C-alpha positions in Angstrom: 0.0 0.0 -0.2 1.6 3.2 -0.9 2.0 5.7 2.1 1.5 9.3 1.6 3.1 11.9 3.3 2.6 15.8 3.0 5.9 17.6 2.1 5.9 19.3 5.8 5.5 16.0 7.4 8.1 14.5 5.4 10.4 17.4 6.0 9.8 17.2 9.8 10.0 13.4 10.0 12.0 12.3 12.9 15.0 9.8 12.2 13.7 6.1 13.0 14.6 4.8 16.3 18.3 3.4 16.3 19.3 5.2 13.1 22.7 6.6 13.1 23.1 10.1 11.7 24.7 10.3 8.5 28.5 10.8 8.8 28.7 12.4 5.3 26.3 14.3 3.3 24.0 12.2 1.4 25.0 11.8 -2.4 23.0 13.4 -5.1 22.8 13.3 -9.0 21.8 16.0 -11.4 19.6 14.9 -14.4 18.9 16.7 -17.6 15.7 15.7 -19.7 15.3 15.4 -23.4 12.0 17.0 -24.7 9.4 15.2 -26.8 7.7 16.7 -29.7 5.0 13.9 -29.6 1.3 14.7 -29.3 0.1 14.0 -25.8 -3.1 12.8 -24.8 -3.3 14.8 -21.8 -6.5 15.4 -19.8 -8.6 18.5 -20.5 -6.7 20.1 -23.2 -6.1 19.9 -27.1 -8.6 19.0 -29.9 -11.9 17.7 -28.9 -14.2 15.1 -30.4 -17.5 17.1 -31.1 -20.8 15.7 -30.7 -24.3 16.8 -30.4 -27.9 15.4 -29.5 -31.4 16.4 -29.5 -34.4 16.0 -27.3 -37.0 16.6 -29.8 -40.7 17.0 -28.7 -41.6 13.6 -30.7 -39.1 11.8 -28.6 -36.7 11.2 -31.5 -33.3 12.8 -31.9 -31.3 11.4 -28.9 -28.0 9.9 -29.9 -26.3 8.6 -26.9 -22.4 8.8 -26.4 -20.5 5.6 -27.2 -17.8 4.5 -25.1 -15.6 2.7 -27.5 -15.6 5.5 -30.0 -14.6 7.9 -27.5 -11.6 5.7 -26.3 -10.5 5.1 -29.6 -10.4 8.9 -30.4 -8.6 9.3 -27.3 -6.1 6.7 -27.9 -5.6 7.2 -31.7 -5.9 11.0 -32.2 -5.2 12.0 -28.7 -8.8 13.7 -28.0 -9.1 13.5 -24.4 -11.9 16.2 -24.6 -15.6 15.5 -25.8 -17.4 18.6 -26.7 -21.3 17.7 -25.9 -24.2 20.1 -26.8 -27.3 18.9 -25.6 -30.4 20.4 -27.6 -33.5 20.5 -25.2 -36.2 21.7 -27.9 -39.2 19.6 -26.2 -38.3 21.5 -22.9 -38.9 25.2 -24.8 -42.4 25.2 -23.2 -42.1 22.7 -20.2 -40.8 23.3 -17.0 -39.6 20.1 -15.8 -37.2 17.8 -17.4 -38.3 14.1 -17.2 -36.2 11.6 -15.3 -36.0 9.5 -18.2 -34.0 12.5 -20.2 -32.1 13.2 -17.2 -30.9 9.6 -17.1 -29.8 9.9 -20.9 -27.6 12.7 -20.2 -26.4 11.1 -17.1 -25.6 8.0 -19.0 -23.5 10.2 -21.4 -21.4 11.5 -18.6 -20.9 7.6 -17.6 -19.6 6.8 -21.2 -17.3 9.7 -21.3 -16.0 8.7 -17.8 -15.6 4.8 -19.0 -13.6 6.2 -22.1 -11.0 8.0 -20.1 -12.3 11.3 -21.4 -13.3 14.8 -20.1 -16.2 16.9 -21.4 -17.0 20.3 -22.3 -21.0 20.6 -21.9 -23.6 23.3 -23.2 -27.2 23.2 -23.1 -29.4 24.9 -25.7 -32.9 24.9 -26.9 -32.5 25.2 -30.6 -30.3 24.9 -33.6 -32.7 26.2 -36.0 -34.1 29.6 -34.7 -34.3 32.1 -32.0 -36.8 29.8 -29.8 -35.2 29.6 -26.5 -37.2 29.7 -23.1 -38.1 32.5 -20.9 -35.8 33.2 -18.1 -37.7 31.5 -15.3 -37.8 28.3 -17.2 -34.4 28.2 -18.0 -33.4 28.9 -14.2 -35.7 25.8 -13.4 -33.9 23.7 -15.8 -30.3 24.7 -14.5 -31.3 23.8 -11.1 -32.4 20.2 -12.3 -29.3 19.9 -14.6 -27.0 20.8 -12.0 -27.6 17.6 -10.2 -26.2 16.0 -13.2 -23.3 18.4 -13.6 -22.5 18.0 -9.9 -22.2 14.3 -9.7 -19.9 14.6 -12.6 -17.9 17.6 -12.0 -14.6 15.5 -11.9 -14.8 14.9 -15.6 -16.2 18.4 -16.8 -13.5 20.5 -18.2 -16.1 23.4 -18.6 -19.8 24.2 -19.0 -20.5 26.8 -21.5 -23.2 29.0 -20.4 -25.6 28.3 -23.5 -29.2 28.1 -23.0 -29.7 31.5 -24.6 -30.2 31.9 -28.1 -29.5 29.6 -31.4 -26.7 27.3 -30.7 -26.8 28.5 -27.0 -24.6 31.5 -28.2 -26.5 34.2 -26.6 -27.3 36.1 -29.8 -30.2 35.2 -31.8 -32.7 34.9 -28.9 -36.3 35.5 -28.5 -36.7 35.6 -24.8 -33.4 37.8 -23.8 -32.8 41.3 -24.8 -29.4 42.7 -25.6 -29.9 45.6 -23.6 -31.0 44.1 -20.0 -27.8 42.3 -18.9 -29.6 41.5 -15.7 -31.5 38.4 -17.0 -28.4 37.1 -18.6 -26.4 37.5 -15.2 -28.9 35.6 -13.4 -28.4 32.8 -15.9 -24.9 33.0 -15.5 -24.8 33.3 -11.8 -27.4 30.2 -11.6 -24.9 28.1 -13.6 -22.0 28.9 -11.1 -24.3 28.1 -8.3 -25.5 24.8 -9.6 -22.1 23.6 -10.2 -19.0 22.8 -7.9 -16.2 25.7 -7.6 -13.9 23.5 -9.7 -16.0 23.8 -12.7 -15.1 26.7 -15.4 -18.3 28.3 -16.8 -17.6 30.0 -20.1 -19.3 32.8 -21.6 -19.2 33.5 -25.5 -17.4 37.1 -25.2 -15.0 38.8 -23.4 -18.1 41.5 -23.0 -20.2 39.1 -21.3 -17.6 38.3 -18.6 -16.4 42.1 -18.3 -20.1 43.3 -17.5 -21.4 40.6 -15.7 -18.8 38.9 -13.2 -15.4 40.5 -14.2 -13.8 39.2 -11.1 -14.9 35.8 -11.0 -12.0 33.4 -11.8 -14.2 30.7 -12.8 -15.9 32.4 -15.8 -14.0 31.9 -19.0 -14.5 32.5 -22.7 -15.4 30.3 -25.6 -14.9 32.0 -28.8 -16.7 30.4 -31.7 -15.7 32.5 -34.7 -12.1 32.4 -34.3 -10.1 34.3 -36.8 -13.1 35.1 -38.8 -12.5 38.9 -39.2 -10.8 41.6 -37.4 -13.4 41.2 -34.4 -14.1 37.5 -34.7 -17.5 38.4 -36.0 -18.0 40.6 -33.0 -16.5 38.4 -30.3 -14.1 41.4 -29.5 -14.9 44.8 -29.3 -12.9 47.9 -27.7 -9.9 46.9 -25.7 -11.1 43.3 -25.3 -7.9 41.7 -26.7 -5.5 43.6 -24.5 -7.7 42.8 -21.7 -8.0 39.0 -22.5 -4.2 38.6 -23.2 -3.7 39.6 -19.4 -6.3 37.0 -17.9 -5.7 33.4 -16.5 -8.7 32.2 -17.6 -10.1 29.2 -19.8 -10.3 29.9 -23.2 -11.5 27.6 -26.1 -13.8 27.6 -29.0 -13.8 26.8 -32.8 -13.1 28.6 -36.2 -16.0 29.7 -38.3 -14.8 31.6 -41.6 -12.0 31.9 -44.0 -10.8 35.6 -43.7 -7.5 37.5 -44.4 -6.4 36.7 -40.9 -7.3 32.9 -40.7 -3.9 31.7 -41.8 -1.7 29.5 -39.3 0.5 32.4 -38.4 -2.2 34.5 -37.0 -3.8 31.3 -35.5 -0.5 30.2 -33.7 0.2 33.9 -32.3 -3.6 34.5 -31.2 -3.6 30.8 -29.2 -0.5 31.7 -27.7 -1.7 35.4 -26.7 -5.1 34.4 -25.5 -4.0 31.2 -23.7 -6.3 28.8 -25.8 -6.9 25.5 -24.2 -9.0 23.5 -26.8 -10.2 23.8 -30.1 -12.7 22.1 -32.5 -10.9 20.1 -35.1 -13.9 19.6 -37.4 -15.1 23.3 -37.9 -14.3 25.2 -40.1 -12.6 22.7 -42.2 -11.7 25.3 -44.7 -9.7 27.1 -42.2 -8.0 24.3 -40.4 -7.3 22.9 -43.8 -5.3 25.9 -44.6 -3.2 25.4 -41.6 -1.3 22.6 -43.3 -0.6 19.4 -41.6 2.4 21.0 -39.6 0.3 23.9 -38.3 -2.6 21.2 -37.2 0.2 19.0 -35.6 1.8 22.2 -33.9 -1.6 23.3 -32.5 -2.5 19.5 -31.3 0.8 19.7 -29.3 0.8 23.3 -27.7 -3.1 23.8 -27.0 -3.5 24.1 -23.4 -0.6 23.1 -21.0 2.4 21.1 -22.0 4.8 20.8 -19.1 8.1 19.1 -19.3 10.9 18.3 -17.2 14.2 20.3 -17.9 16.3 19.2 -15.2 16.5 17.8 -11.5 19.2 17.6 -8.8 17.9 14.1 -6.8 19.3 12.4 -3.9 21.1 9.0 -5.1 22.7 7.4 -2.1 22.1 7.9 1.6 21.7 6.1 5.2 18.2 5.0 6.3 16.3 7.5 7.9 18.2 10.4 6.9 16.6 13.6 5.2 17.3 14.2 1.8 16.0 16.7 -0.7 14.9 16.8 -4.4 14.8 19.7 -6.7 12.9 19.2 -10.0 12.7 21.9 -12.5 10.1 22.0 -15.2 8.5 24.5 -17.9 5.1 24.8 -19.8 5.7 25.3 -23.4 2.1 25.3 -23.9 -0.2 27.9 -24.6 -2.0 28.0 -21.3 -1.6 27.1 -17.6 -3.7 24.0 -16.3 -7.3 25.1 -15.9 -7.5 23.1 -13.0 -5.0 22.2 -9.9 -4.0 18.8 -9.1 -1.8 16.8 -6.7 2.0 16.6 -7.4 3.8 13.6 -5.9 7.4 12.5 -5.8 7.4 8.6 -5.7 10.1 6.9 -3.6 9.8 3.3 -5.0 6.4 1.8 -4.6 5.8 2.5 -0.9 5.9 6.1 -0.3 4.8 9.1 -1.9 5.9 12.8 -0.9 3.0 15.6 -1.6 4.9 18.6 -3.2 3.3 21.7 -2.6 2.3 23.4 -6.1 -0.6 25.0 -7.6 -0.5 24.0 -11.3 -2.9 27.1 -12.2 0.0 29.2 -11.5 2.3 27.2 -14.1 1.8 29.8 -16.9 3.5 29.6 -20.2 7.4 30.1 -20.8 7.5 29.8 -17.1 10.3 28.0 -15.2 8.8 25.9 -12.3 11.1 24.6 -9.4 9.5 22.0 -6.9 11.9 21.2 -4.0 10.8 19.0 -1.4 12.7 17.4 1.6 11.6 14.0 2.9 13.2 11.1 5.2 14.8 8.3 3.4 13.1 4.9 3.9 14.2 2.9 6.8 14.7 -0.2 4.8 17.8 -0.8 2.9 17.3 -1.0 -0.7 17.0 0.9 -4.1 14.1 3.1 -4.6 13.3 4.4 -8.1 12.0 8.0 -8.0 9.1 9.4 -10.1 6.7 11.9 -10.3 3.0 11.7 -10.4 0.4 14.2 -11.3 -2.8 12.2 -10.7 -6.2 13.6 -11.2 -7.4 15.6 -7.9 -10.7 13.3 -7.8 -10.3 10.2 -5.8 -12.7 8.3 -8.4 -10.1 9.2 -11.1 -6.8 9.4 -9.1 -5.6 5.8 -10.0 -6.7 5.7 -13.6 -3.7 6.6 -15.9 -5.6 8.1 -18.6 -6.5 11.2 -16.1 -2.8 11.6 -15.1 -0.5 14.3 -16.4 2.0 12.9 -19.0 5.1 15.0 -19.0 6.6 16.3 -22.5 9.9 14.2 -22.5 11.3 11.2 -24.0 11.7 7.9 -22.0 9.9 8.9 -18.9 6.1 7.8 -19.2 4.7 4.9 -17.6 1.3 4.0 -19.4 0.8 1.4 -16.9 0.5 3.4 -13.8 0.4 7.1 -15.1 3.7 8.2 -13.5 6.9 10.1 -15.0 10.4 8.5 -14.2 13.0 10.6 -12.9 15.5 8.1 -14.1 17.2 8.2 -10.7 17.1 5.5 -8.1 17.7 6.3 -4.3 20.0 3.8 -2.8 19.6 3.2 0.9 22.5 1.6 2.3 24.5 1.1 5.6 
């Protein structure tokens, strides 16, 4: 059984009874790590698998998610995210979502979980008109859907605000004016209240965040007309671009039209500047095709976070019960910080894990990150391989390798247990 220590506990641990103090300083070794150029299927980032389904009034239209195809997309294409838009056509005029339909939605989360995927979720009432639902009904639906979202928060990368207007994009709407911001704020606030604090909620443009809840770090942006023209079809106005570049919030979306700005050079520059985490790989095909194979491969590698080891100074030889220190340096060469925090653990063989103090949300692009932790060497003589583990924070997912972060280095990843070898063995000897 793995013994987990906090960094503070490890650093303060008392030498085992009878253990002799080290006569000499524990020996250490310095390691350098080569960067990988591979596309990595890390959780909650990258190109996604697009899916949509409908709850039509006549009972047709619902196509459930298929675990096997989602798993194949994750393994073969590194698509760890599933975008899922649920169209609630039959509930435009009905307050209560049936238990049967809630179970259908719930089953889709179960399918994604079994596939090792996470989800970006949106609810909307129509894909063909402005026929959404009035505010009071929308709020009732949010409360009902919130039970499903809360139960599956560990596999949700984001909930897009949705619900208002055609496609849930808050524009072509029958029930919400463009001048009364208070009703839109009620929808956004209700979504935040109905979901756990770990779940980001994205709005369609920077102005919605800036006008409604500018200081709420959970509120991100989804830009669904990326590179379409100088304003991305109204996504940006005024100083929105300069404002967004300074934020550390979740950003993702899709392209929608070819323009004189939609080539790869602009795409790469803007995804980096605005810290994009995910992108639709299937729309707009003409835009994406114009990026070429190299551009698409580069986007697939760099969307979201891409954490790599650069060097480490690690204990190599010591006596039982002696306090030793490990120092690991990493860098983030992706476009964005990780959207969610998670544990960082230094594994000492298979018997102990030292929790390393860290907040991955602060690991911004281009930043050098140094992790330093002291711990007490094992009491038993032997050799203990050192590795770094970044498991999912959810107890339900922590032991599943698909939900662990793989570092962007050659020769470190263990698919079997989702850990990253530091290529050093700590030898405990008399």
